[in-house]
C-alpha positions in Angstrom: 0.3 -15.0 -6.3 3.2 -16.2 -8.4 2.9 -19.7 -9.9 5.8 -21.7 -8.6 6.6 -23.5 -11.9 6.7 -20.4 -14.2 7.1 -17.4 -11.9 4.1 -15.8 -13.8 2.2 -13.2 -11.8 -1.4 -14.5 -11.5 -3.0 -11.7 -9.5 -5.8 -9.7 -11.1 -4.0 -6.6 -10.1 -0.2 -7.2 -10.3 2.1 -5.7 -7.7 4.9 -3.4 -8.7 8.0 -2.9 -6.4 7.8 0.9 -6.8 8.7 3.1 -3.8 6.2 5.8 -3.2 5.8 8.2 -0.2 2.3 8.7 1.2 0.4 9.7 4.3 -1.9 7.5 6.3 -4.6 9.0 8.5 -6.5 7.3 11.2 -8.9 8.6 13.8 -6.0 8.8 16.3 -2.8 9.7 14.3 -1.2 10.5 11.0 1.8 8.5 9.7 4.2 9.1 6.8 5.0 5.9 5.0 6.7 4.4 2.0 5.4 1.6 -0.2 7.5 -1.5 -0.8 5.1 -2.6 -3.5 1.9 -1.3 -4.9 -1.1 -2.4 -6.9 -4.3 -0.8 -7.9 -6.1 -2.5 -4.9 -3.4 -2.5 -2.2 0.0 -1.8 -0.9 2.7 -3.2 1.2 4.4 -0.4 3.1 6.9 0.3 5.8 6.0 2.4 8.8 7.8 3.3 12.0 5.1 2.1 14.4 2.7 -0.8 14.4 -0.8 -0.2 13.1 -3.2 -2.9 14.3 -4.9 -5.2 11.8 -8.3 -4.1 10.7 -7.5 -0.4 11.3 -9.3 1.8 8.7 -7.1 4.4 7.0 -7.4 7.3 4.7 -4.4 7.4 2.3 -3.0 10.1 0.1 -0.4 8.7 -2.4 2.1 11.2 -3.8 2.3 10.2 -7.5 4.4 12.3 -9.9 2.6 15.5 -10.5 -0.6 14.4 -8.8 -2.2 12.7 -5.8 -4.3 9.6 -5.5 -6.7 9.3 -2.5 -8.4 6.2 -1.2 -9.4 4.4 2.0 -8.0 1.1 3.1 -7.8 -1.5 5.8 -4.7 -2.9 7.4 -4.8 -6.7 6.7 -1.3 -7.7 8.0 1.4 -6.3 10.3 4.9 -7.7 10.6 7.9 -6.3 12.6 10.9 -6.1 10.2 13.5 -7.3 12.8 14.0 -7.5 16.6 16.4 -4.6 16.5 14.5 -2.2 14.1 11.5 -0.1 15.0 10.0 -0.5 11.6 7.0 -2.5 10.5 5.6 -3.8 7.2 1.9 -3.4 6.9 -0.3 -4.7 4.1 -3.2 -2.4 3.2 -6.2 -3.4 1.1 -7.9 -0.4 -0.7 -11.5 -1.1 0.1 -12.7 2.4 -1.0 -11.1 3.6 -4.2 -12.8 5.3 -7.2 -12.2 4.2 -10.7 -10.4 7.5 -11.4 -8.0 7.0 -8.5 -7.4 3.4 -9.5 -6.6 4.7 -13.0 -4.0 7.2 -11.7 -2.2 4.3 -9.9 -2.4 2.0 -12.9 -1.0 4.8 -15.1 1.8 5.4 -12.6 2.6 1.6 -12.6 2.5 1.4 -16.4 -0.4 -1.0 -16.5 
């Protein structure tokens, strides 16, 4: 959350607007996606089909020279516009090891 008076990031795990390709896997389908912002505990990403809230996902993030794997849950879904078939989904990483979190933090420069 950004404090309105000072624009200081107050989250425990700050978000970075880095774009990153990754794969989402559910029990029923696989999707290639791109982050709009990323933190060590979640991501906002764009996909070309809606994924219902509370869907459990396996994720493989393509970091430079390595991969980071985790599992997450979709916590928000929003259609980008009435004319586009793209959606923003917010994912909370509910199963991520310390080593995978460190890979993401290093990539984000934290």
